[in-house]
C-alpha positions, -999 to +999 in steps of 0.1 A: +398-156+599+423-169+625+428-207+625+456-208+651+454-234+678+456-214+710+451-240+737+456-277+741+447-301+769+478-322+778+476-345+808+446-326+822+464-293+820+454-265+796+485-252+778+485-218+761+521-210+753+536-222+720+564-242+735+540-263+756+517-266+726+545-279+705+557-302+733+521-316+737+518-324+700+553-339+699+546-361+730+514-373+715+527-382+680+560-397+692+542-419+717+517-433+692+538-464+683+543-473+720+507-467+730+493-485+700+512-517+710+499-513+746+463-507+736+462-536+712+478-567+727+466-587+696+496-572+677+521-585+702+515-621+693+526-615+657+559-599+648+560-567+629+578-584+600+549-607+590+520-582+594+510-561+564+509-523+571+471-522+564+464-552+587+486-536+614+466-503+612+433-522+613+444-540+645+459-509+660+434-482+653+403-497+669+395-466+690+383-434+674+407-405+672+404-376+696+383-348+681+406-325+664+394-301+637+420-286+615+408-261+590+419-263+554+448-241+543+454-223+511+486-224+490+492-188+498+490-195+536+516-222+532+539-200+512+535-172+538+544-196+566+574-209+548+587-174+541+582-164+577+606-193+588+636-178+569 
């Protein structure tokens, strides 16, 4: 069974090569702090120092996550991937 992600939609474009897939994931996850602040102006009135992490997440994550389904992996799959990186 193959669980590889072969395509991803980034900025309305379907990416199929691994470099663009990696760039799409990196862009999404590195922009989360910036977009979270923009999406939730309620957090801008309070400084980060006096908001508990759980309260911040409750305020920030008001929209549902995009549908992404990652299949479970086995220990052996992780070991095989790690060994392939050497």
